[in-house]
N, CA, C and O of each residue as an XYZ file, in Angstrom:
268
protein
N       0.818     -1.183      0.187
C       0.275     -0.099      0.039
C       0.798      1.693     -0.378
O       1.888      1.600     -0.942
N       0.600      2.388     -0.329
C       1.266      3.389     -0.825
C       0.756      4.322      0.451
O      -0.220      4.114      1.172
N       1.570      5.255      0.501
C       0.987      6.615      1.645
C       0.248      7.631      1.145
O      -0.086      7.182      0.049
N      -0.175      8.602      1.232
C       0.195     10.253      0.405
C       0.808     10.575      0.294
O       0.559     11.635     -0.281
N       1.677     10.479      0.425
C       2.477     12.027     -0.126
C       3.236     10.381     -1.055
O       4.324     10.617     -1.580
N       2.888      9.390     -1.171
C       3.532      8.130     -2.331
C       1.997      8.849     -3.624
O       2.062      9.760     -4.450
N       1.069      8.133     -3.328
C       0.303      8.319     -3.991
C      -0.204     10.052     -4.555
O      -1.200     10.227     -5.257
N       0.344     10.737     -4.268
C       0.593     12.343     -4.465
C       1.680     11.978     -5.260
O       1.331     11.330     -6.246
N       3.019     12.198     -5.154
C       3.999     12.396     -6.264
C       3.481     10.795     -6.966
O       3.054     10.253     -5.947
N       3.378     10.247     -7.576
C       3.127      9.102     -8.292
C       1.679      9.783     -8.982
O       1.616      9.395    -10.148
N       0.785     10.457     -8.717
C      -0.086     11.186     -9.333
C       0.740     11.800    -10.461
O       0.744     11.557    -11.668
N       1.488     12.727     -9.671
C       1.781     14.183    -10.207
C       2.605     13.811    -10.965
O       2.281     13.995    -12.138
N       4.054     13.116    -10.737
C       4.661     12.121    -12.242
C       3.629     11.688    -13.186
O       4.225     10.957    -13.978
N       2.628     11.742    -13.458
C       1.802     10.850    -14.542
C       1.751     12.181    -14.821
O       2.522     12.470    -15.735
N       1.092     13.170    -14.351
C       0.504     14.181    -14.896
C       1.723     14.986    -15.696
O       1.625     15.035    -16.922
N       2.646     15.497    -15.182
C       4.164     15.547    -15.862
C       4.134     15.278    -16.803
O       4.305     16.034    -17.759
N       3.824     13.693    -16.859
C       4.634     13.501    -17.953
C       3.402     13.813    -19.373
O       3.676     14.083    -20.542
N       1.742     13.620    -18.593
C       0.688     13.938    -19.707
C       1.107     15.504    -20.292
O       0.672     15.894    -21.376
N       1.900     16.247    -19.536
C       1.726     18.249    -19.447
C       3.265     17.826    -20.389
O       2.862     17.797    -21.552
N       4.197     17.626    -20.398
C       5.529     17.721    -20.924
C       5.884     17.367    -21.270
O       6.787     17.824    -21.970
N       5.369     15.198    -21.130
C       6.201     14.492    -22.255
C       7.693     14.302    -21.510
O       8.160     14.001    -20.411
N       8.198     14.753    -23.105
C       9.812     14.214    -21.950
C      10.543     15.323    -21.844
O      11.767     15.206    -21.787
N       9.948     16.577    -21.799
C      10.631     17.481    -20.605
C      10.084     17.060    -19.322
O      10.123     18.088    -18.646
N       9.502     15.944    -18.470
C       9.105     16.309    -17.275
C      10.108     16.007    -16.373
O       9.933     16.589    -15.302
N      11.024     15.360    -16.410
C      12.161     15.486    -15.850
C      12.964     16.556    -15.336
O      13.587     16.803    -14.303
N      12.704     17.134    -16.509
C      13.569     18.969    -16.272
C      12.184     19.808    -15.561
O      12.243     20.790    -14.821
N      11.400     19.353    -15.863
C      10.682     20.552    -15.182
C      10.554     20.220    -13.708
O       9.979     21.018    -12.967
N      11.040     19.130    -13.259
C      10.639     18.088    -11.471
C      11.286     18.652    -11.537
O      10.749     19.758    -11.594
N      13.163     18.844    -11.626
C      14.277     19.193    -11.080
C      14.071     20.747    -10.791
O      14.020     21.109     -9.616
N      13.955     21.653    -11.793
C      13.360     22.890    -11.496
C      13.288     22.978    -10.383
O      14.067     23.307     -9.488
N      11.561     22.437    -10.477
C      10.852     22.279     -9.121
C      11.977     22.396     -7.622
O      12.214     23.303     -6.824
N      12.441     21.043     -7.772
C      13.627     21.182     -6.458
C      14.510     21.314     -6.143
O      14.875     21.195     -4.973
N      15.415     21.716     -7.409
C      15.761     23.325     -7.319
C      15.208     24.497     -6.729
O      15.876     25.183     -5.955
N      14.500     24.666     -6.917
C      13.459     26.258     -6.535
C      12.999     26.253     -4.830
O      13.045     27.198     -4.042
N      12.574     24.922     -4.606
C      12.104     24.248     -2.926
C      14.275     24.200     -2.414
O      14.554     23.477     -1.458
N      14.982     24.654     -2.830
C      16.411     23.722     -2.036
C      16.865     25.551     -1.691
O      17.390     26.086     -0.715
N      16.266     26.191     -3.259
C      16.821     27.964     -3.051
C      15.581     28.372     -1.735
O      15.651     29.506     -1.259
N      14.966     27.827     -1.438
C      14.057     28.547     -1.170
C      14.067     27.522      0.654
O      13.242     27.805      1.523
N      14.539     27.035      0.742
C      15.216     25.980      2.279
C      13.911     25.733      2.616
O      13.429     26.194      3.651
N      13.046     24.786      1.552
C      12.013     23.396      2.072
C      12.006     22.532      1.431
O      11.265     22.241      0.492
N      13.206     21.800      2.069
C      13.887     20.098      2.057
C      12.485     19.611      2.106
O      12.827     18.525      1.638
N      11.231     19.470      2.262
C      10.706     18.403      2.694
C       9.880     18.772      1.280
O       9.099     17.886      0.931
N       9.944     19.934      0.436
C       9.369     20.041     -0.586
C       9.650     19.273     -1.828
O       8.987     18.647     -2.654
N      11.293     19.666     -1.564
C      12.456     19.223     -2.037
C      11.923     17.609     -2.477
O      11.573     17.254     -3.603
N      11.961     17.050     -1.645
C      12.708     15.706     -1.238
C      11.205     14.921     -2.181
O      11.064     13.858     -2.785
N      10.613     15.689     -1.991
C       8.503     15.889     -2.294
C       9.475     15.263     -4.240
O       9.651     14.135     -4.701
N       9.926     16.988     -4.923
C       9.814     16.928     -5.949
C      11.630     15.640     -6.282
O      12.032     15.486     -7.436
N      12.118     15.185     -5.483
C      13.121     13.943     -6.183
C      12.054     12.874     -5.961
O      11.733     12.027     -6.795
N      11.726     12.965     -5.171
C      10.931     12.184     -5.260
C      10.560     11.220     -6.581
O      10.814     10.064     -6.920
N       9.604     12.676     -7.289
C       8.646     12.445     -8.444
C       9.963     12.340     -9.207
O       9.801     11.400     -9.985
N      11.335     12.903     -9.387
C      12.309     12.790    -10.534
C      12.166     10.918    -10.163
O      11.483     10.267    -10.954
N      12.672     10.351     -9.252
C      12.305      8.998     -9.217
C      11.477      8.266     -9.887
O      11.891      7.465    -10.725
N      10.677      8.366     -9.724
C       9.486      8.105    -10.788
C       9.498      8.051    -11.798
O       9.127      7.051    -12.414
N       9.993      9.268    -12.417
C       9.914      9.545    -13.743
C      10.796      8.984    -14.298
O      10.495      8.471    -15.375
N      11.973      8.870    -13.900
C      12.969      8.237    -14.097
C      13.131      5.898    -14.391
O      13.684      5.066    -15.109
N      12.226      6.007    -13.267
C      11.420      4.695    -13.271
C      10.113      4.329    -14.390
O       9.679      3.305    -14.918
N       9.896      5.275    -14.403
C       8.836      4.776    -15.528
C       9.089      4.493    -17.321
O       8.573      3.788    -18.188
N      10.429      5.715    -17.217
C      10.759      5.567    -18.821
C      11.328      4.519    -19.485
O      12.394      3.976    -19.198
N      10.136      4.088    -20.929
C      10.677      3.164    -21.273
C      11.643      3.023    -22.395
O      12.011      3.781    -23.293
N      11.956      1.701    -22.020
C      13.645      1.418    -22.436
C      13.794      1.491    -23.655
O      12.746      1.957    -24.104
N      14.638      1.258    -24.613
C      14.248      1.672    -25.778
C      15.323      0.597    -26.648
O      16.532      0.826    -26.595
N      14.885     -0.386    -27.314
C      14.840     -1.693    -27.932
C      15.836     -1.650    -28.748
O      16.769     -1.260    -28.046
N      16.249     -1.824    -29.887
C      17.372     -1.770    -30.585
C      16.702     -1.773    -31.662
O      17.095     -1.076    -32.597
N      15.185     -2.791    -31.820
C      14.549     -2.470    -33.522
C      13.633     -1.113    -32.941
O      12.474     -1.426    -33.211
N      13.619     -0.160    -32.470
C      12.885      1.036    -32.406
C      13.957      1.969    -32.834
O      13.630      3.107    -33.172
N      15.237      1.600    -32.855
C      16.377      2.856    -33.409
C      15.925      2.743    -35.069
O      16.146      3.757    -35.731
N      15.368      1.689    -35.708
C      15.626      1.740    -37.234
C      13.643      2.305    -37.743
O      13.334      2.479    -38.922
């Protein structure tokens, strides 16, 4: 079972993919950086978790997809 924070992070990651496609990790990284600048480390951890989810959800490219 997921807790509410994990569920929210997963929802936001999926929304970012829908909105920004391949740019989703960049957007999440900018949000994490902004949170660090504001010394909001809880929010930074949230965005870092979203980055992890985005990295895990990336499809692997097969050799066939190159051609």
